[in-house]
C-alpha positions in Angstrom: -9.5 49.3 -35.4 -6.3 50.0 -37.3 -3.0 49.5 -35.3 -0.4 52.2 -35.6 3.1 51.2 -36.4 5.1 51.3 -33.1 7.9 53.4 -34.6 5.4 56.1 -35.5 4.1 56.0 -32.0 7.6 56.4 -30.7 8.3 59.3 -33.0 5.0 61.1 -32.0 5.8 60.6 -28.3 9.4 61.7 -28.8 8.3 64.9 -30.5 5.6 65.4 -27.8 8.4 65.2 -25.2 9.8 68.4 -26.8 6.7 70.4 -25.8 7.7 71.0 -22.1 11.1 72.3 -23.4 9.3 74.7 -25.8 6.8 75.8 -23.2 9.5 76.5 -20.5 11.7 78.2 -23.1 8.8 80.5 -24.0 8.4 81.5 -20.4 12.1 82.0 -20.0 12.0 84.5 -22.9 8.9 86.4 -21.8 9.5 86.6 -18.1 12.4 87.2 -15.8 11.4 84.4 -13.5 14.4 82.1 -12.9 12.0 79.3 -11.9 11.3 78.6 -15.5 15.0 78.1 -16.2 15.2 75.8 -13.2 12.2 73.8 -14.5 13.7 73.7 -18.0 17.0 72.3 -16.6 15.2 69.8 -14.4 13.1 68.6 -17.3 16.3 68.3 -19.4 17.9 66.2 -16.6 14.8 63.9 -16.4 14.7 63.3 -20.2 18.5 62.7 -20.2 18.0 60.1 -17.5 15.2 58.6 -19.6 17.5 58.2 -22.6 19.9 56.2 -20.4 17.0 54.0 -19.2 16.2 53.1 -22.8 19.6 51.6 -23.0 19.0 49.5 -19.9 15.8 48.2 -21.5 17.8 47.3 -24.6 20.4 45.5 -22.5 17.9 43.7 -20.3 16.1 42.2 -23.2 19.0 41.5 -25.5 20.9 38.4 -26.2 24.2 40.1 -26.8 27.4 38.9 -25.2 27.9 39.9 -21.6 30.7 42.4 -22.3 28.4 44.4 -24.6 25.5 44.2 -22.1 27.9 45.5 -19.4 28.9 48.4 -21.5 25.3 49.3 -22.1 24.4 49.0 -18.4 27.4 51.2 -17.4 26.7 53.9 -20.0 23.0 53.7 -19.2 23.5 55.3 -15.8 25.9 58.1 -17.0 23.0 60.3 -18.2 21.2 60.1 -14.9 24.4 61.1 -13.0 25.1 63.9 -15.4 21.5 65.1 -15.1 21.9 65.2 -11.3 25.1 67.2 -11.6 23.4 69.6 -14.0 20.7 70.4 -11.4 23.4 71.4 -9.0 25.1 73.8 -11.3 24.3 77.4 -12.0 21.9 77.9 -14.9 24.5 78.9 -17.4 26.8 76.0 -16.7 23.9 73.6 -16.4 22.6 74.5 -19.9 26.0 74.2 -21.4 26.8 71.0 -19.6 23.5 69.4 -20.5 23.9 70.4 -24.2 27.3 68.7 -24.3 26.1 65.6 -22.5 23.1 65.3 -24.9 25.5 65.4 -27.9 27.9 63.0 -26.3 25.1 60.6 -25.4 23.8 60.7 -29.0 27.3 59.8 -30.2 27.5 56.9 -27.8 23.9 55.8 -28.8 24.9 56.1 -32.5 27.8 53.7 -31.9 25.7 51.4 -29.9 22.9 51.5 -32.6 25.4 50.3 -35.1 26.8 47.6 -32.8 23.4 46.4 -31.6 21.7 46.6 -35.0 18.9 48.9 -33.9 16.5 50.2 -36.5 17.7 53.2 -38.6 14.5 55.1 -37.7 15.6 55.1 -34.1 18.9 56.7 -34.8 17.2 59.3 -37.0 14.6 60.1 -34.4 17.3 60.4 -31.7 19.3 62.8 -33.9 16.3 65.0 -34.5 15.3 65.1 -30.8 18.9 65.6 -29.7 19.4 68.6 -32.0 16.1 70.1 -31.0 16.8 69.8 -27.3 20.4 71.1 -27.6 19.1 74.0 -29.8 16.5 74.9 -27.1 19.1 74.5 -24.3 21.4 77.0 -26.1 18.4 79.4 -26.7 17.7 79.3 -23.0 21.1 80.7 -22.1 20.6 84.3 -20.9 21.9 86.9 -23.4 23.7 88.7 -20.7 25.7 85.8 -19.4 
């Protein structure tokens, strides 16, 4: 049995993680049920938290100096806190807030990727996923806001 390259697996799973966004976005467009927007925002908050958890995994299993590990640990909880805040906001503000936090988080990850010497494919994957999520967040904003 042939083993698949782990970075290919990560990319496939990352792209697969976009499916719930696309499904909820479709229902937001074709119905007037606010529940789909709530679910979309909650899923966005969950995935944002997950991106912070990835950084914790990197910090836990790294041999970087303590000051760098501490920075990673601290930033790793920020996405979860921001996700929780987004859930408490109105839909419009939640979508805008999450969009901004996703972009900021990517910028921080990009800086950390360079500092931690993470593989280039990871940064490229994160850029693609971030842009796709932010695009869908903006498309979920009601036209009559």
